[in-house]
N, C-alpha and C positions, 0 to 999 in steps of 0.2 A: 504493500500500500504506500510505502514511502516513494515509490516511483511515480505515483499519482501526484503527490505533492511537488515533486520535481517537475513533472509535466505541466502543472499549473503555473509554476514560476517561469518555465520556459515559454509557455504560451503568452503570458502577459508581457514578457520581454520581447518576444517576436512582434507583438502588436505595437509596443512602444517604438521599436526600431523602424516601423513603417511610417512613422510621423517625421516630417522633414526638419523640425526645429525643436530645441529644448523647451521653448515656451509651450508648444503644442503637447509635448510629453508631460509637462507639468499639469496642463489642463486635463489630459487624460487621467493622470493620477488623481486629481481632485474629483473628477466625475466618478471614477471607479470607487473612490473612497465614500462618496455619497451613496452610490448604489449598494455598497457592501455594509452600510449601516443597517440595511434591511429593515428600515422603518416604514417602507412603502411610500415615502415622500422624499425622493432624492432631488429636491428642487435646487436649482443653481443658487438661489438667494440664501440657502443654508450653508454654502461652502465657506470655509474659513481660510482656504488657500488661494482661491481665485475669486475675482468679482463676478457677479452675474453677467455683466456685459462681456467679459473675457470668455466665459463659458459659452455664451450665446454665439460669439464669433467663431469659437472652435467648432460648434455644432452646425452652424448655418453657412459660414463663409470661408473658413480656412481650407486650402486645397490639400485634402488627404483622401485616400481611397478606402471607402468602407468595404468595397468588394474584396480588396486585399486582406482586410481584417477578417472577413468571412472565410476566405480561403485559408488563412493561417489557422483559424479556429477549427475548421473542418479537418485540416491536415493533422492537427494535434489530436483530435478525436479519433481519427482513423489509425494513428500510430498506437493508440491504446486498444483499439478494437482489431488486433491482429487476427489473421485467419486461425481458427481453432486447430490445434495440433492433434495428430493421431487419427485413427479410424473411428468409425462409429457414427451415430446419428448426429447430424449437424444441430447446433443450438438454434433455438427459435429467436429470430430478431423481430420484435413487434414494431411495425411501422404504423403509428396511430395518427389519423387525420381528423381534424375538427376545425370548426369555425367559431371564433369568439369576437365579441364586440368590445373595442376599446372605447367606451362611452365618453362622449365629449359634449359640452354645452357651450353656447356662444358662437361667435363667428370666427371662422378660420379661412380668411380670404384666399390664401395660397393653397388651400386644400379643399376648395369647394366641390371639386369633382371626385374627391375621395371620401368625404364624409357622407355616409349613406344611412338610411333607416332600414333595418331588417329585424323582423320579429319584434317590432316595437322599441328597438334600441337604436339610438342615433349615435354614430361614431365611426371609427375606422374598423371595417369588417375584415378580420385577419384570418386567412386560411393557414393553419399551422401543420407542419409535419414533425412528429415527436417520436424519437426512438427509445425503446426500452428493451434491455437485455440483462437478465440477472438484476443486480442492484444499480446498474447504470441507467441514467436518464439524460437524454440529449435532445434539446430543441435544434433540429437540423436546418429548418428553413421555413420561410413564410411568404405568402403572397397577399396582396390587398385586393379584395373584391371591389370592383368599380361600379357595380350596379347593373340593372337590367340592360340588356343589349350588348353587354361586354362579356368577357369570358366567364363561364359559370364557375361556382365553387368546385364542382367536380373536375372541370378542365384544369383549374389552377392546382387542385390536389394531384392530378395525374402528372402535371409538369414537375411538381415537387418530388414525386416518387421516381421520376426519370433522372433526377439529379443524384440518386444513390449510385455510387460506383459499381461497375459490373462485377468486380472481384468480391465486393461485399454481398451482392445478391447471389453469387455462386458459393461463397464460403458459409453463409448462414441460410437457414430455412426461413425465408422472409414471409411474414404473415401480415397483410395489410388489414388494419382494424378501423372501422369508421361507423358513424351513426346513420340513421335513415336519410339525413340530408345529403349524403354522398352515395345513395343507393341507385344511381343512374346507370343506364345501359352504357353510357360513355365511359364511366369509371371502371365498371366491371369488365368490359371488353378490353380496355386499355391495360388493366392489371394482368388480365389473362394473356394478352399479347406479349407482355414482358416475362412471361413464364413464372409469375408469382401467384400465390394463393391469397384469398381475401375472405374475411368474415365481416359482413356489413349488415347493419340494421335495415329493416324494410318497413314500409307502411303496412298496417294490418290489412288494408283493402287492396293491396297490390294484386293485379290480375294474373292468373295463370292461363296458359294456352287452352286449357279445357273449360275456361269460363269461370272457374271458382276463384275465390279470394284466398290469400295466404292464411287468414284467420280461421278458415274452415277446415284446415288440416287437423287430423286427429292423432297422427303418429309423429313423434319427434325424429328428426333425421331423414324425413321423407325426401325422395328424389323428385324434383318438380321442374317444370319449364315455365319461366316467366315470359310474359308477352314482350316481344321485341328483342329478347336475348337469344343469341345463337347457340348457347350451350346450356346443359342442365345444371341446376344447383341443388343444394341440400338445405332443408329448412328446419328450424327449431324455434323455440320461443323462451323468453325469460319473463319472470314477474318481478317488477321493481316496487319496492316499498315507497309509499308516499305519505304525506302528512295525514294525521288522523287514523293511521293504521290501514289506509287503503292500499290496494295493489293495482299496478298498471301493467297490462300485457304489452310486450314488445316482441315483434317478430325479428328473427335473425336468419340470414342465409350464409352458406359457405360455398365457395367455388370448388372446394376439395371435399371428397367423400369423408365424412366423420360421423360419429354417433351423435345423436341429438344432445346428449349431456355435454359432450366436448364442444359442440357448436355454441351451446348456451354459455359454457364457461369462458370460451374465448370472446364471446360477445360482450360479456361483462368487463373484460380486461380493458376495453377501450375507454372506460370511465377513468382510467389512470390520468388521462390528459386533463381532466377537470381539476384534479389536485394541483397539477402543474400551473394551470391558468390562475388559480387562486394564489399560489405562491409567487408567481412572476408579477402579478399585479399588486398584491397587498404586502409583499416583502421587497420586491425589486422595482416597483414603480413602472411597470411596462406601459401602463395607460396614463401616466402622469406627464406626458410630454406637453409642452406649451409652445413649441416652435411653430412658426407660421410658414415654413418652407418644407418642401418634400425632403430635401437633403437633410434638414435638421431632424425631422421626424424619423426618417430612415436610420440615421446614425443613433438616435436615442434608443430605438427599438433594438438595434444590434448590440449596443453596449449594455443595455439592460439584460439581454439574454446571455451575453458574455459573463456578466456578474453572476447570473444563476449557475452557469457551468462551473465557474471558479469556486463558488460556495459549495456546490455539489461535490466537486473533487476534494475540497477541504474536508467535507464530511466523510467521504470514503477513506481518506488517509488517516483521519483521527478518530472517527467514531463509526467504523464500518459495521459493527454488530448492532447498532442502535437505529431506531427510527429517526429520520431527519428532524433535528431542531434547527430551523433555518436561521434563527437569530444567532445561535451558538456557532453554526457552520459559517455564516457570513463573517462573524467576529474572528473566527480562526483564520479565514482567508485573508482578512484585513491585516491581522497580525503577521501572517507568514509572507504575504506578497507586497504589502505596502506599509511597512513599519514606519517609514518617514512621514507618511500622511497621518498616521496615528499619533506620532510624537508631536507633529506640528499642531494637531488639534488639542492635545493635552496642554502644551505650552500656551496656546491661545486662550484656553479656558483659565489657566492659571493667571495669565495677564489680566483677564477680566475680573478676577477675584482680588486683585491687588488692593483696591480700596478697603474691602472687608478685612483682608488679612493684615493690612497696615494698621487698621484701627485696633486690631488685637495684638499688634506688635510682632507679627509672624512673617510678614511679607518678605523682608530682606533676607532673613535666614533661610526660608524655603527656596526662594529663587536662586540664591547663591549656591545652595546645596545642589539643586537640580542642574544648573548650568556648569 
């Protein structure tokens, strides 16, 4: 697990070296320090190292390549996900797809064509691809849904699946998991063409070629043919608990022959991404961007996800056997990766306390001791 800690340090240093000036590297450190406080509010005005205007220029105007940052992060991830050694069954790599709304209020003039309303939520509608294997959790990529008349969420999700390296798809048994919003013929046919399997939620009233609806099936694991789909699938269902003790029926289909219980079990696994969305928003401020330019928003999202990865790796290196405590994991990452930011913050706080300490006759002795 110590290798993971070294990989996190190496990744952050790679990202720093992509920035052309020391001033920009300092701004990156300041922003990552804010994200790794894991308070859910990494707003530039809370920085003690850089002014809000300096961080705004870094996000919106300074010339640095966010694509290069993404490539560096993916390269670091793939170095950790080396092909499994030896013979035997390949491990299952869960490729989870979902759409989340980064809700925003007010006017965003530079983003007017990206802020959309979907399912009653106004904001940036993000299609996310999330990888899960063992204890590893990796946000691999995202696309912004631009509204009706543009690429559908299923088309965006399929583009994300195609970004997975061919060797990764060969080395692992890839299983694509998604909810009913991605249960289109377009996605299922596309995943099948890539040689991958999928377990996807379906509407209960989805029509079969014999005229029945999915919800009319009596046997889990039944082989069925959906209207418009060129190959048969296997259907099952799950009951989800809701408020008040009520249960809700959800249909699930698999492109691979499985028992009904296995289909239902894999169908439930896709809910892992919901926990990631909560963590990335309420701990790492994914939705708290205030930039008015596409570049600024794009960079904010990438750096927020990078902070999640670094905190996750810190958790794996220090607390591998425990469930993630994201506050503790982020603090560990901050201490290991950005000790200078942590020290600067502590000295800044101490400076602000000088009047109180001086009144108690302690200020001079403490400051001299620390420095």
